N, C-alpha and C positions, 0 to 999 in steps of 0.2 A: 504493500500500500504506500502510495506517495502522500506524505502528510500535506494537507492544504491549510494554510494559515492566513487569516484575514487580519490586517493591521488597521486600526482606527487611530489616526494620528492628528493631533492638534497642530495645524501648520502656521499658527500666528507668528511665532518666532522660528528659529532654525534648530533650537536645542532638541526638541522632541523628535524632529526628523533625523538628526544626525545620530542620536542614540538608538532609535529604532533601526536605522540602516545598519548600525554596527551589529545588532542582533540578527537582522535579516541576512547579512553577509554570511554569518555562521550557519544559519538555517539553510540557505541556498547551497552552501558547500556540502551539507548533509543530505541534499536531494529534495528538500521541501519545495513546494510551489507556493508562491506568495502573491497576494493581491493587497492593494492599499486603498483606503478611503481617507482623504485628507483635504486640506484647504490652503489658501493663501500661499505662504512661502513653501509649504510642503509640496505643492504642485510644481513649483519651479525646481525644488531640490531633487525630486524623484524623476524628473523628466529625463528619459534616456538611460535610466539605471537598468543594467542587463539582468539583475537578479529578480526584477519585478515583472510579473505577467501582465498586470493591468493596474492603472491608477484611476480612481473615480473621485470626482470633486464633490464636496458638500459645503454648505455654508458653515461659518464658524461663529462660536460665542466670543464676545469681546468684553474686556473690562470697559466700564465707563471712564471717561477722562475729564480732568479739570486742569486746564492750562498745561497740557502735555504730561500730567501726572495721573497715576491710578487714583480713581475716586470711587470708594465703596458706595457712597450715597447715590452717585449716578449709575453705578452698576446695578444696585438694587432697584433703581427707578426704571431700568430697562427690562423688568421681569416679563412684561407682556411680549416684548420683541424677542426675548430669549426663548420663551415658550414656543413661539411660532418658528423660530430658527430650529429648535430641537425637533419639532414636528416635521419640518422639511427634511432635516438630516435623517430622521428615522424612516421616512418614506423611501429615500434613496438607498439607505442601508438595507431595507427589506428586499429591494430588487437585487442588490448585489448578493445577499445571502442565498436567495432562491436560485440565482444563476450559478454561483461559485461553489456552493455547498461545502463550506470550510469545516475542518475538524475542530479547529480552535479559533476563537476571536481574541485578539490582543488589543487592548485599549491603552493609549497614552494620552490622557487628559481629554478624551472624548466621552460625552455622557449621554449620547443618544443611543441607549442600550436596550430599549424595549424590544426591538426585533430579535436581538440576541437571546434574550430570555424566553421570548415566545417560541423561538426555534429550538429551545432546549440545548443550546450549544455551550460547551465549556468556555468560560470567560476568564482570561488572564489580564492583569494590568501591570504596566510598568509605572511605578509611582513611588515617590519617597516622602509622602506627607507624614508618615510615621517618624521619619528622621527630622522633619521640620518641627513636629510637635515635641519630639525628644530634645531638640536643640534649644527651643524656646524655654524649656524647663531647666536645661543644663546650664545655659548661659543666661544669667539673670540681668545682664547689662543691655538688653535690647532697647532701642529707641522707641518712645511712645508712638511714633508715627507708623510703625509696622503693626501695631496691635489690631486696628480695624481689619486689615487684610487677613491677619492670622485668624481672628475670631469668626469672620464671616465667610472666608474662602478656605484657608488651609485646614482649619479645624473641621469644617464640614466635609472637606475632601478626605481627611483622615477617617472620619466616621463612615463615609460612603465606602471607602476601601476596606474597612473592617467588616462590612456587612454584605456588599454586593458581589464582588468577584469571587471566583473559585480559587484563584491563586493570585497573590500580589508579589511581584518581584521588585524589591526595593534596593537600588544601588546605594552604596555608602562611600563616604570619603575617608572616615576615620577607621583604620583597621581594627581598632579595639571594639567596634560595634559588631557584635556577633549576630547569628541567625536568631529568629524569634518564631518558633513553632513551625508546624507543617504547612499552614496556609499562607503565612507571611514569611517569605524567604528573602533574606538580605544577601546581596552578592557584591562583588567588587565594582569599581567604577566601570561604567559601560562606555567604551570609546571605540572609534573606528579601528578596523583591523590593522591599518598601517600606522597607527599611533602606538609606538613601542617605546619602552623606557630607554633613555639615553644616559651616557655617563654625565655626572655632574661636572660642570665646567669649573676650571680654576683660573683661567685667564681673565684679565680685566674685561668688563662688559663693553660691548661695542654695538649691540643691536637690540632694539626694543620693538616688540610687536604689540600694537593696541588693537584688540579684537573685541569690539563691543556689539551688542545685540542688534540684529537687523529689524526687530519689531518696532512698533510705534513708540514704545516706552524706552527703547534703548538710549543710552547716554550719547549726547553729542560730543564731538571731539574738537576742542579749541586749543590750538597750540600757538603761543604768542611769541616764542623766542627760539633761537637756535640752541641746540644742546651739543656742544663741541665734542667730537669724537664718537658721536652716536648716529647710527642710521635708524630711522623710525618708520615702520610700515604700519599703516592704518587699514584695518580690514573691517568690513561690515557697515561702515558709515560713509556717506559721500563727503567730498570736500565741502567745507562751508563756502558760502558766497559772501564776499569775494574770497577765493582760495588764498591761503597764506603763502607768501613767497619765502619759504624757509628751506635752505639747503639741507639735504639729507632726509626730508620728510616726503613719503609717497602715500597717497590715498588710493586704495585698490577697490573700494566699493564691496559689493557682495561677491564672495567666491564660493563655489561649490567645494573646492578642495583647498583649504588654508594650511594644510600640514607642511607643505614645502617651505612656507615662510615661518611657521611657528617652531619647526625643528631647529631653525637657525637662530632663534631668539635667545638672548641672555636673560631677558625679563619679559614677561607677558603681563599686559594690563587687560583685564576682562571684566565684563559685568558678572553678576553672581549667579547666572544660569548654571544648572547642574552640569550640562554637557561641556561647556567651555572650561569650567573649573576642573572637571574630571580629566579632561585631556591635558591640561597644564600639569596636573598632579602626576598623571601617568608618564608624561614626558620628563618629569622631574625638573620643571622649570620654576624658578622663583617667580612670584606673581604679586600683582596688586589687584585686589578684587574691589570693584566699584558697584555695590548693590544698586539696582534700580530703586529709587526712593519709594517708600511706603510698601515695600514688598518683603514679607517675612521670610519666605524661602531664600531669597537672594541674600538677605542679611545673615541668616543662619549658615549658609554656605560660606560666606566670607568669614564669619566668626570661627567656623570650624577650621578653615585654612590658617587663620591667625593662631588658633589653639595648637595646631600641628607645627607651627613655627616656620612654615615654608612660604609664607606670604604675609602681606599687610592688607588692611582695609583702607581704601581711599574714598574720595567723593568726586563727583563729576565737576564741581566748581573749583576743586583744587587738584586737577589732574596732573599738572606739571610738578606741583609741590609733592604730590604722592609719588610720582616717578622718581624725583630726586631723593626722597626719603628712602625708597626701596633700594635704589642703587647704592646709597650710603651704607646700607645694611646687607649688601649682597652676600658677603661671606657668611653671615649668620644664617641667612635663608638657605644658602647652599649646604651649610653644615647640617641643618635640620633634615635635609633629604638623606644625608648619609646615615642618619639614625632611624629612618623609617624603613620598614620592610618593603620589598617590591609589591606593587599593587597586583592583586589577582585579576584574571581576565573575566570581568563581570559579564561581558557580552557572551562569551562561551558558556559561562554558568547559566545565564538566562536562556540561551538557546537549548541547552540540555533539559532544563526544566520544562520548556514549552514542548519539546519533542516528546517527553514523557507524558505530558498532559494530552497531547494529540493521540498518543497510543493507548490512552486509558490507564497508564501506569502511575503509581503514587510518586 
């Protein structure tokens, strides 16, 4: 039997797509057939991917915004529109299920799950809301601005994943966080297959990569001055208008494959999305994490990286100061990697769990 897996992927940013693709690469190598239902940036990312049999578009749920920032009040005010969006997505999903007849459905932040349950299909989820909830309790110094998003989004997400899916695969950053039960399985960081650990550098830093989210809430990149001796590559954000005329700075926009650049970096500056932080951690790159404001998960991810000692937390309004601070501490950040064990292959662990579920094995 050829296992057939249907992935439901939130395509608003790129993080969900890149981590699902990492698992899909392992599944395809094992002979599985994969279809995807996604939206927005996910449609762009998966276009032309050879491991995918078919990609189907659905409308996406979006946070409400207030002056470019996440607004929980505006998000709650869109309840009627969100309900209609879910109904549209469920209608499309029903058609895909009837045609493709998957053995397992895998959801990454897609909640139009009625057709999955009505079809009696096993449902797995890639989700780390349990780690966000754990991190908010573990680190008590969270800013008050992230509390509304945690209470109304992340906590609800955590409860949903404790009740609805048959299997929750939760990737972790901190190797001391072990597995939790048969239904909730924690795995290592989920990264693309070509993202492999590199030796920790000892030479003076000469290259910085700024890789910030491509979603509407991603941080803008404003560089006001030259940084002597550094080459700076900016991925994921367009050059501001007017573009700065600074030697050594290159704006690349969105890239499907950023690894060629990130592997060369001595320092990575990323938003706090789980995929970007995970890849930096696996590559063993010192980093500055700039959490999207008012976003609890991104703050927890950044705080975990600071706890591990391999990076710092910055802010978008002090981007260059955060860069300088991290470069001044580069030896300490590199040294922390020497004390961390190699990260396990979370994508391979996740693929194995999904294939077992597809085969009806525990």
